[in-house]
C-alpha positions as CSV (number, residue, x, y, z in Angstrom):
1,M,34.8,116.5,228.1
2,H,37.9,114.4,228.6
3,L,40.1,117.4,227.9
4,L,38.1,119.6,230.3
5,T,38.4,117.0,233.0
6,F,42.1,116.6,232.7
7,L,42.7,120.4,232.4
8,S,40.8,120.8,235.6
9,L,43.3,118.5,237.3
10,K,46.4,120.2,235.8
11,K,45.2,123.8,236.0
12,P,47.6,124.9,233.3
13,G,48.8,128.4,232.7
14,F,48.1,130.6,229.7
15,F,50.9,129.3,227.5
16,F,49.8,125.6,227.9
17,R,46.1,126.5,227.3
18,T,47.1,128.5,224.2
19,V,49.1,125.5,222.8
20,V,46.1,123.2,223.4
21,L,43.7,125.5,221.7
22,G,46.1,126.0,218.7
23,A,46.5,122.2,218.4
24,Q,42.7,121.7,218.5
25,G,42.2,124.4,215.9
26,I,44.7,122.8,213.5
27,F,43.3,119.3,214.1
28,Y,39.7,120.5,213.6
29,N,40.5,122.1,210.2
30,L,42.5,119.2,208.9
31,F,39.9,116.7,210.1
32,F,37.1,118.8,208.5
33,L,39.0,118.8,205.1
34,T,39.7,115.0,205.4
35,Y,36.0,114.3,206.1
36,L,34.9,116.3,203.1
37,F,37.1,114.2,200.8
38,S,36.7,110.8,202.6
39,P,34.4,110.2,205.6
40,R,35.6,106.6,205.7
41,V,39.3,107.7,206.1
42,A,38.3,110.2,208.7
43,H,36.3,107.7,210.7
44,R,39.0,105.0,210.5
45,F,41.6,107.6,211.6
46,V,39.6,108.6,214.6
47,G,38.9,104.9,215.4
48,F,42.7,104.3,215.5
49,L,43.2,107.3,217.7
50,E,40.5,106.1,220.1
51,E,42.0,102.6,220.1
52,E,45.3,104.0,221.2
53,A,43.5,106.0,223.9
54,V,41.9,102.8,225.2
55,V,45.4,101.2,225.4
56,T,46.8,104.3,227.2
57,Y,44.0,104.5,229.7
58,T,44.2,100.8,230.4
59,R,47.9,101.1,231.1
60,C,47.3,104.1,233.4
61,I,44.6,102.1,235.3
62,E,47.1,99.2,235.7
63,E,49.8,101.5,237.0
64,I,47.4,103.0,239.6
65,E,46.1,99.6,240.6
66,Q,49.7,98.2,241.0
67,G,50.7,101.1,243.2
68,R,53.1,102.7,240.8
69,L,51.3,106.1,240.9
70,P,50.8,106.6,244.6
71,E,49.9,110.3,244.2
72,W,46.9,109.2,242.0
73,E,45.7,106.3,244.1
74,N,43.4,108.2,246.4
75,Q,43.1,111.5,244.5
76,K,39.5,112.7,244.4
77,A,37.8,112.9,241.1
78,P,37.3,116.4,239.8
79,E,33.8,117.8,240.2
80,I,33.4,118.2,236.5
81,A,33.9,114.4,236.1
82,I,31.6,113.5,239.0
83,S,28.9,115.6,237.5
84,Y,29.3,114.6,233.8
85,W,29.7,110.8,234.4
86,R,27.4,110.8,237.4
87,L,30.1,109.3,239.5
88,A,29.7,108.7,243.3
89,P,30.4,111.8,245.4
90,D,33.5,110.1,246.8
91,A,34.8,109.0,243.4
92,T,38.5,108.9,242.8
93,L,40.7,109.7,239.8
94,L,40.8,106.0,239.1
95,D,37.0,106.0,238.7
96,T,37.3,109.0,236.3
97,I,39.9,107.3,234.2
98,R,37.7,104.2,233.9
99,A,34.8,106.3,232.8
100,V,37.0,108.1,230.2
101,R,38.3,104.7,228.9
102,A,34.7,103.5,228.5
103,D,33.9,106.6,226.4
104,E,37.0,106.0,224.3
105,A,36.0,102.4,223.7
106,T,32.6,103.5,222.5
107,H,34.1,106.2,220.2
108,R,36.5,103.6,218.8
109,F,33.6,101.2,218.2
110,V,31.4,103.7,216.5
111,N,34.1,105.2,214.3
112,H,35.5,101.8,213.2
113,S,31.9,100.7,212.4
114,F,31.1,103.8,210.4
115,A,34.4,103.4,208.5
116,S,33.3,99.9,207.5
117,L,30.0,101.1,206.0
118,N,29.2,102.1,202.5
119,P,27.4,105.5,203.0
120,K,25.4,105.1,199.8
121,S,23.8,101.8,200.6
122,D,24.3,100.8,204.2
123,Y,22.1,101.8,207.1
124,N,23.3,103.6,210.2
125,P,23.3,100.6,212.7
126,F,23.0,103.0,215.7
127,S,19.9,105.0,214.5
128,L,17.5,102.9,216.6
129,A,19.6,101.2,219.2
130,E,23.0,101.1,220.8
131,P,25.0,97.9,221.1
132,P,25.7,96.7,224.7
133,A,28.7,98.0,226.5
134,E,30.3,94.5,226.4
135,T,30.3,94.7,222.6
136,R,31.6,98.2,222.4
137,G,34.3,97.5,224.9
138,T,35.6,94.3,223.4
139,V,35.6,94.6,219.6
140,P,36.9,97.6,217.6
141,G,33.7,97.9,215.5
142,F,31.1,96.2,213.4
143,T,31.8,94.9,209.9
144,R,29.3,95.8,207.2
145,E,27.6,92.5,207.7
146,E,27.4,92.9,211.5
147,S,26.1,96.4,211.1
148,A,23.3,95.2,208.8
149,A,22.4,92.4,211.1
150,F,22.4,94.7,214.1
151,A,20.2,97.3,212.3
152,Q,17.8,94.6,211.2
153,E,17.5,93.3,214.8
154,A,17.0,96.8,216.1
155,R,14.2,97.5,213.5
156,K,12.6,94.2,214.4
157,K,12.6,95.0,218.1
158,A,11.2,98.5,217.4
159,S,8.5,97.1,215.2
160,E,7.5,94.5,217.8
161,G,7.5,97.2,220.4
162,L,5.1,99.3,218.3
163,Q,2.8,96.3,217.7
164,T,2.7,95.7,221.4
165,Q,1.8,99.3,222.1
166,E,-0.9,99.2,219.4
167,K,-2.5,96.1,221.0
168,K,-2.6,97.8,224.4
169,H,-4.6,100.8,223.0
């Protein structure tokens, strides 16, 4: 969605779109092969990519806020972004970039967390609940111990919720 959003701003020609598609095709196949051999390495790699994206979008936001990109200051958000992220109808490009950065922070968090897990013995900490945005936005990911504690807490809350439902009926 991020790519589609920014392509809608640039409106690139045939050559640029072809290069982007080619790069995506190469990356997809290399990533697929990497994941087959080592999901942990694949998740860690994506976590680092997402980490760099968070840094890049943060710098972009700072540049806009400090008036260094005047052409972007009041630029309207593309319709695709307004629709996808449910932004206000009068949202700006700055609002869009903040939404994209939040997505990237979540992707970073999830991938670094998965890279820290042992797939044979650890639970998926996100199967029952999602950590709060503050957590996803401020730390790169859960350690194995944090994942286990989060999963246990989510299971406990889900169990308590079921017991509450049973008492009502």
